[in-house]
Each structure stands twice: as structure tokens, then as C-alpha cells.
TORDREN-453788 format. One record per residue (C-alpha): x, y, z; residue number from 1. Coordinates in steps of 0.1 Angstrom, whole numbers. Layout:
@X->X | Y->Y | Z->Z | n->NUM
...
***
This chain:
@X->0 | Y->0 | Z->0 | n->1
@X->14 | Y->34 | Z->-10 | n->2
@X->-3 | Y->56 | Z->16 | n->3
@X->26 | Y->55 | Z->41 | n->4
@X->52 | Y->56 | Z->13 | n->5
@X->36 | Y->88 | Z->-1 | n->6
@X->36 | Y->102 | Z->34 | n->7
@X->73 | Y->95 | Z->39 | n->8
@X->82 | Y->113 | Z->6 | n->9
@X->73 | Y->145 | Z->25 | n->10
@X->101 | Y->139 | Z->50 | n->11
@X->133 | Y->155 | Z->39 | n->12
@X->156 | Y->137 | Z->63 | n->13
@X->176 | Y->107 | Z->51 | n->14
@X->163 | Y->73 | Z->61 | n->15
@X->170 | Y->63 | Z->97 | n->16
@X->196 | Y->38 | Z->107 | n->17
@X->174 | Y->20 | Z->131 | n->18
@X->137 | Y->16 | Z->137 | n->19
@X->120 | Y->10 | Z->171 | n->20
@X->85 | Y->-1 | Z->179 | n->21
@X->73 | Y->3 | Z->215 | n->22
@X->44 | Y->-16 | Z->231 | n->23
@X->33 | Y->-25 | Z->266 | n->24
@X->49 | Y->-59 | Z->260 | n->25
@X->84 | Y->-47 | Z->249 | n->26
@X->106 | Y->-30 | Z->223 | n->27
@X->110 | Y->-44 | Z->188 | n->28
@X->138 | Y->-30 | Z->167 | n->29
@X->157 | Y->-35 | Z->134 | n->30
@X->185 | Y->-19 | Z->116 | n->31
@X->175 | Y->-6 | Z->82 | n->32
@X->205 | Y->-21 | Z->64 | n->33
@X->199 | Y->-54 | Z->81 | n->34
@X->161 | Y->-56 | Z->84 | n->35
@X->156 | Y->-84 | Z->109 | n->36
@X->134 | Y->-76 | Z->138 | n->37
@X->149 | Y->-81 | Z->173 | n->38
@X->129 | Y->-82 | Z->205 | n->39
@X->134 | Y->-71 | Z->242 | n->40
@X->105 | Y->-77 | Z->265 | n->41
@X->94 | Y->-53 | Z->292 | n->42
@X->82 | Y->-62 | Z->326 | n->43
@X->45 | Y->-57 | Z->332 | n->44
@X->37 | Y->-22 | Z->343 | n->45
@X->68 | Y->-5 | Z->328 | n->46
@X->46 | Y->8 | Z->299 | n->47
@X->8 | Y->13 | Z->303 | n->48
@X->-7 | Y->27 | Z->271 | n->49
@X->-31 | Y->57 | Z->275 | n->50
@X->-38 | Y->89 | Z->255 | n->51
@X->-42 | Y->110 | Z->287 | n->52
@X->-10 | Y->107 | Z->307 | n->53
@X->26 | Y->95 | Z->306 | n->54
@X->27 | Y->59 | Z->294 | n->55
@X->61 | Y->53 | Z->310 | n->56
@X->52 | Y->43 | Z->345 | n->57
@X->87 | Y->30 | Z->354 | n->58
@X->111 | Y->55 | Z->337 | n->59
@X->143 | Y->40 | Z->350 | n->60
@X->134 | Y->5 | Z->338 | n->61
@X->123 | Y->19 | Z->304 | n->62
@X->154 | Y->40 | Z->299 | n->63
@X->176 | Y->10 | Z->308 | n->64
@X->158 | Y->-11 | Z->282 | n->65
@X->162 | Y->16 | Z->255 | n->66
@X->200 | Y->18 | Z->264 | n->67
@X->203 | Y->-19 | Z->261 | n->68
@X->188 | Y->-22 | Z->226 | n->69
@X->202 | Y->11 | Z->212 | n->70
@X->237 | Y->-2 | Z->210 | n->71
@X->252 | Y->33 | Z->215 | n->72
@X->287 | Y->20 | Z->217 | n->73
@X->291 | Y->23 | Z->179 | n->74
@X->278 | Y->59 | Z->177 | n->75
@X->312 | Y->75 | Z->180 | n->76
@X->299 | Y->106 | Z->194 | n->77
@X->273 | Y->114 | Z->166 | n->78
@X->236 | Y->113 | Z->171 | n->79
@X->221 | Y->85 | Z->150 | n->80
@X->189 | Y->88 | Z->130 | n->81
@X->160 | Y->66 | Z->142 | n->82
@X->123 | Y->61 | Z->135 | n->83
@X->100 | Y->56 | Z->165 | n->84
@X->67 | Y->37 | Z->163 | n->85
@X->43 | Y->43 | Z->192 | n->86
@X->14 | Y->22 | Z->204 | n->87
@X->-19 | Y->28 | Z->187 | n->88
@X->-40 | Y->37 | Z->217 | n->89
@X->-16 | Y->65 | Z->230 | n->90
@X->-28 | Y->89 | Z->203 | n->91
@X->-60 | Y->99 | Z->186 | n->92
@X->-63 | Y->96 | Z->148 | n->93
@X->-92 | Y->109 | Z->127 | n->94
@X->-99 | Y->117 | Z->91 | n->95
@X->-113 | Y->152 | Z->87 | n->96
@X->-130 | Y->164 | Z->55 | n->97
@X->-126 | Y->200 | Z->42 | n->98
@X->-142 | Y->218 | Z->13 | n->99
@X->-107 | Y->231 | Z->6 | n->100
@X->-74 | Y->230 | Z->25 | n->101
@X->-46 | Y->256 | Z->25 | n->102
@X->-11 | Y->248 | Z->14 | n->103
@X->7 | Y->267 | Z->41 | n->104
@X->16 | Y->244 | Z->71 | n->105
@X->8 | Y->271 | Z->96 | n->106
@X->-28 | Y->275 | Z->83 | n->107
@X->-32 | Y->237 | Z->81 | n->108
@X->-23 | Y->234 | Z->118 | n->109
@X->-47 | Y->262 | Z->128 | n->110
@X->-76 | Y->246 | Z->109 | n->111
@X->-69 | Y->211 | Z->121 | n->112
@X->-64 | Y->221 | Z->157 | n->113
@X->-97 | Y->240 | Z->157 | n->114
@X->-116 | Y->209 | Z->143 | n->115
@X->-101 | Y->184 | Z->167 | n->116
@X->-99 | Y->203 | Z->200 | n->117
@X->-134 | Y->193 | Z->211 | n->118
@X->-130 | Y->156 | Z->204 | n->119
@X->-96 | Y->148 | Z->219 | n->120
@X->-96 | Y->139 | Z->257 | n->121
@X->-67 | Y->164 | Z->265 | n->122
@X->-58 | Y->200 | Z->260 | n->123
@X->-51 | Y->206 | Z->223 | n->124
@X->-27 | Y->234 | Z->232 | n->125
@X->-5 | Y->208 | Z->249 | n->126
@X->-6 | Y->184 | Z->220 | n->127
@X->15 | Y->174 | Z->190 | n->128
@X->-6 | Y->175 | Z->158 | n->129
@X->4 | Y->160 | Z->125 | n->130
@X->-18 | Y->160 | Z->94 | n->131
@X->-16 | Y->145 | Z->59 | n->132
@X->-40 | Y->159 | Z->32 | n->133
@X->-56 | Y->134 | Z->8 | n->134
@X->-72 | Y->152 | Z->-22 | n->135
@X->-104 | Y->136 | Z->-34 | n->136
@X->-103 | Y->120 | Z->-68 | n->137
@X->-138 | Y->132 | Z->-78 | n->138
@X->-127 | Y->165 | Z->-95 | n->139
@X->-137 | Y->187 | Z->-65 | n->140
@X->-115 | Y->207 | Z->-41 | n->141
@X->-126 | Y->186 | Z->-12 | n->142
@X->-98 | Y->171 | Z->9 | n->143
@X->-97 | Y->143 | Z->35 | n->144
@X->-70 | Y->151 | Z->61 | n->145
@X->-56 | Y->123 | Z->82 | n->146
@X->-49 | Y->139 | Z->116 | n->147
@X->-29 | Y->123 | Z->144 | n->148
@X->-29 | Y->140 | Z->178 | n->149
@X->-9 | Y->130 | Z->208 | n->150
@X->-6 | Y->145 | Z->243 | n->151
@X->28 | Y->163 | Z->244 | n->152
@X->37 | Y->147 | Z->277 | n->153
@X->30 | Y->112 | Z->263 | n->154
@X->51 | Y->118 | Z->232 | n->155
@X->80 | Y->134 | Z->251 | n->156
@X->82 | Y->106 | Z->277 | n->157
@X->85 | Y->81 | Z->249 | n->158
@X->112 | Y->100 | Z->230 | n->159
@X->134 | Y->112 | Z->259 | n->160
@X->151 | Y->79 | Z->266 | n->161
@X->160 | Y->75 | Z->230 | n->162
@X->176 | Y->109 | Z->229 | n->163
@X->195 | Y->99 | Z->260 | n->164
@X->208 | Y->69 | Z->241 | n->165
@X->222 | Y->91 | Z->214 | n->166
@X->193 | Y->88 | Z->189 | n->167
@X->174 | Y->114 | Z->169 | n->168
@X->139 | Y->102 | Z->163 | n->169
@X->132 | Y->122 | Z->131 | n->170
@X->102 | Y->102 | Z->122 | n->171
@X->75 | Y->92 | Z->147 | n->172
@X->43 | Y->74 | Z->138 | n->173
@X->18 | Y->50 | Z->152 | n->174
@X->20 | Y->12 | Z->147 | n->175
@X->-14 | Y->8 | Z->129 | n->176
@X->-6 | Y->36 | Z->105 | n->177
@X->29 | Y->22 | Z->97 | n->178
@X->14 | Y->-13 | Z->93 | n->179
@X->-8 | Y->-1 | Z->64 | n->180
@X->23 | Y->-7 | Z->42 | n->181
@X->21 | Y->-44 | Z->48 | n->182
@X->9 | Y->-67 | Z->19 | n->183
@X->-20 | Y->-91 | Z->22 | n->184
@X->-11 | Y->-127 | Z->26 | n->185
@X->-33 | Y->-136 | Z->-4 | n->186
@X->-41 | Y->-118 | Z->-36 | n->187
@X->-67 | Y->-91 | Z->-30 | n->188
@X->-62 | Y->-72 | Z->-62 | n->189
@X->-93 | Y->-53 | Z->-71 | n->190
@X->-108 | Y->-56 | Z->-36 | n->191
@X->-119 | Y->-20 | Z->-28 | n->192
@X->-128 | Y->-6 | Z->-4 | n->193
@X->-112 | Y->-28 | Z->22 | n->194
@X->-105 | Y->-29 | Z->60 | n->195
@X->-73 | Y->-33 | Z->78 | n->196
@X->-77 | Y->-47 | Z->114 | n->197
@X->-48 | Y->-47 | Z->139 | n->198
@X->-49 | Y->-61 | Z->174 | n->199
@X->-22 | Y->-53 | Z->199 | n->200
@X->-30 | Y->-63 | Z->235 | n->201
@X->-64 | Y->-49 | Z->242 | n->202
@X->-62 | Y->-22 | Z->216 | n->203
@X->-81 | Y->-28 | Z->183 | n->204
@X->-72 | Y->-5 | Z->154 | n->205
@X->-95 | Y->-5 | Z->123 | n->206
@X->-86 | Y->14 | Z->91 | n->207
@X->-110 | Y->18 | Z->62 | n->208
@X->-91 | Y->21 | Z->29 | n->209
@X->-106 | Y->34 | Z->-3 | n->210
@X->-80 | Y->31 | Z->-31 | n->211
@X->-49 | Y->46 | Z->-16 | n->212
@X->-68 | Y->69 | Z->8 | n->213
@X->-75 | Y->63 | Z->45 | n->214
@X->-111 | Y->72 | Z->49 | n->215
@X->-118 | Y->61 | Z->85 | n->216
@X->-96 | Y->51 | Z->115 | n->217
@X->-108 | Y->38 | Z->149 | n->218
@X->-88 | Y->26 | Z->178 | n->219
@X->-107 | Y->12 | Z->208 | n->220
@X->-99 | Y->-9 | Z->239 | n->221
@X->-118 | Y->-42 | Z->240 | n->222
@X->-125 | Y->-62 | Z->272 | n->223
@X->-136 | Y->-96 | Z->284 | n->224
@X->-159 | Y->-102 | Z->254 | n->225
@X->-131 | Y->-93 | Z->230 | n->226
@X->-143 | Y->-111 | Z->199 | n->227
@X->-179 | Y->-98 | Z->203 | n->228
@X->-167 | Y->-63 | Z->209 | n->229
@X->-143 | Y->-64 | Z->179 | n->230
@X->-170 | Y->-78 | Z->157 | n->231
@X->-194 | Y->-50 | Z->166 | n->232
@X->-167 | Y->-24 | Z->158 | n->233
@X->-162 | Y->-40 | Z->124 | n->234
@X->-200 | Y->-41 | Z->117 | n->235
@X->-203 | Y->-4 | Z->123 | n->236
@X->-172 | Y->2 | Z->101 | n->237
@X->-187 | Y->-18 | Z->72 | n->238
@X->-220 | Y->1 | Z->76 | n->239
@X->-201 | Y->34 | Z->75 | n->240
@X->-184 | Y->23 | Z->42 | n->241
@X->-218 | Y->16 | Z->26 | n->242
@X->-233 | Y->48 | Z->38 | n->243
@X->-204 | Y->72 | Z->31 | n->244
@X->-186 | Y->55 | Z->2 | n->245
@X->-217 | Y->39 | Z->-14 | n->246
@X->-198 | Y->6 | Z->-17 | n->247
@X->-196 | Y->-26 | Z->3 | n->248
@X->-163 | Y->-36 | Z->19 | n->249
@X->-147 | Y->-62 | Z->-4 | n->250
@X->-120 | Y->-77 | Z->19 | n->251
@X->-103 | Y->-76 | Z->53 | n->252
@X->-66 | Y->-77 | Z->61 | n->253
@X->-59 | Y->-88 | Z->97 | n->254
@X->-28 | Y->-87 | Z->119 | n->255
@X->-30 | Y->-99 | Z->155 | n->256
@X->-63 | Y->-118 | Z->158 | n->257
@X->-61 | Y->-156 | Z->154 | n->258
@X->-77 | Y->-179 | Z->129 | n->259
@X->-108 | Y->-183 | Z->151 | n->260
@X->-115 | Y->-146 | Z->149 | n->261
@X->-108 | Y->-145 | Z->112 | n->262
@X->-131 | Y->-174 | Z->106 | n->263
@X->-159 | Y->-157 | Z->125 | n->264
@X->-155 | Y->-126 | Z->104 | n->265
@X->-156 | Y->-145 | Z->71 | n->266
@X->-188 | Y->-161 | Z->82 | n->267
@X->-203 | Y->-129 | Z->97 | n->268
@X->-195 | Y->-105 | Z->69 | n->269
@X->-191 | Y->-128 | Z->38 | n->270
@X->-159 | Y->-113 | Z->26 | n->271
@X->-123 | Y->-126 | Z->21 | n->272
@X->-103 | Y->-123 | Z->54 | n->273
@X->-66 | Y->-129 | Z->53 | n->274
@X->-34 | Y->-121 | Z->73 | n->275
@X->-5 | Y->-98 | Z->62 | n->276
@X->31 | Y->-105 | Z->53 | n->277
@X->64 | Y->-88 | Z->51 | n->278
@X->96 | Y->-96 | Z->32 | n->279
@X->115 | Y->-93 | Z->64 | n->280
@X->95 | Y->-116 | Z->88 | n->281
@X->61 | Y->-125 | Z->101 | n->282
@X->42 | Y->-94 | Z->114 | n->283
@X->27 | Y->-99 | Z->149 | n->284
@X->10 | Y->-77 | Z->175 | n->285
@X->42 | Y->-62 | Z->188 | n->286
@X->61 | Y->-56 | Z->155 | n->287
@X->36 | Y->-50 | Z->127 | n->288
@X->43 | Y->-13 | Z->126 | n->289
@X->81 | Y->-20 | Z->124 | n->290
@X->77 | Y->-44 | Z->95 | n->291
@X->53 | Y->-20 | Z->78 | n->292
@X->77 | Y->8 | Z->81 | n->293
@X->105 | Y->-13 | Z->66 | n->294
@X->83 | Y->-22 | Z->37 | n->295
@X->77 | Y->15 | Z->31 | n->296
@X->114 | Y->20 | Z->26 | n->297
@X->132 | Y->10 | Z->-6 | n->298
@X->152 | Y->-18 | Z->11 | n->299
@X->163 | Y->-47 | Z->-10 | n->300
***
């Protein structure tokens, strides 16, 4: 999928040397020139994902884990470039529609902040906001803008230990957005629109894709009746697609849920449901964003 790739073309910095994905379970990482995912588990309670407050509940333990995986002995005094992939539930992502959208970044920020300030559960003045315009292909000036908003305290507490390890995180994104670059495990050519479902712990992220555009993004926590709750979220997403796009979802790509969940959705919704793949390894709950990011780079 080219959405993440097109987004990365806007970034002027050279590619990073190393990529990290943080989850409540641990830290996955890979060197870009040797794209093989490594894994360092975190003890329970070190990271607790939330959009409202610092996710790093045991800062010393988290900093020690970052130092251990960063391999700063080879830095030779320079700050190395890195990409940092954060857990889905620590931020809010929405797709806003505008009749027209300015080209100036300052004006874009003002408009987007005004639109999202009433729907995020924290002070928008203390938030990091990133937006990616997607012009409509219908000949109008309407624009769908993918907007990610994260509490500044949440973002800084993730990034600070990496800076302390001699790394410059010039590209920061969310796992589910990075994972959109993964390929389906079976041929879904011509299946449009489609849904990408990613489960990590108790966080379910659902993306509705129309062509190369992200049209809807939802991330919710699911509890004891996880399969039933996830199925209900998907049902409302499919209904939204029919109402707003005038088309029935044609396929689902899934990362995280097992075959029992996938079988339930095939039967429930009557569409092809398949996993995802990467050239570099098998994507899982804790590294799907990392593998997706690597796929978005031109790495042989």
C-alpha cells in the first residue's frame, strides 16, 4: 500500500539507521540495512498505554531497556537517526473532511487544531498534531486530512530515553498507520474498499481504505468479550463504508487476531479475510508497525 510511502516522501531527512516499535509488552527494533526484527520484553507495568497521561510508568526501567537495545557503543559521538513507532492507543487519529485545504503548514495546523480540539480527551494546546492531506479524486477541491494528535507529555516521555541513548527520532508514527504498508497474505487485487484490522494487547485499530486513501480510523480498547466487541466495531465500520462510500467492503486484512476470529468474520461478513506478510519476517502484534515501516522504505 502506497499511503505510508507517499507520506514518507514528504520527509526531507535521510532514512533512519534504526527503527524501534514500543508496546506495553516490549521493544521491537531493526537496523534498516539489516532488516531483521529483534525483541526485548518489558516487565508488566513499565509501559501502560493511555492517551491521557505519561505511558512510561517506570522511567528508569524503560530507559535501561532503551539503552540496552540502542547499541550506543558504535555511535562514535554522533547522534544516530531513528524512527520511533508508538502504540496505537496512545494517540487519537481521525480523518477530517474539508471543502478546501490551505497549502501553508501554519494555516493547516490552525484549521486542524480547531476541528479536533473538542474531540480529543486532552488540551489541544499541549498536543503534538500531524496532518496529511488526501485530495479527493472526484474532481472537487474537497480534501480528506488524516490527523494524528498525541498529548505532548505522552510523546516526550517516549522520546526522551531514545535521545538519551544518542538517537534522533526524526520520524515518529503509530503502529497501525505504519502497518498499512504491509501486503495481504493472499491476492486481494481489485478488492476495494477494504478494511485493515490490527490487534495489539487490548487495543483494536481499524482502518477503512478506499483506493490509496485512508477514509476512517478507529482505535478502541476491547475487554472480556473481546471477539464480540471487535465484531461489533467491524460491523459499524462496514456500515459506514456503505453509507459514506456507497460501496460494500470487499476484503479484510488482519494482523494480531487468530484464525478463530478471522473465521468468525468470514462467516459474519461474507468477505475474504486474510493475514498480512512482510519480506522481512512475520508481522505480529508487537512488531507489525516496524515491518510495515521497513516495507515502506526502498530496502532490498
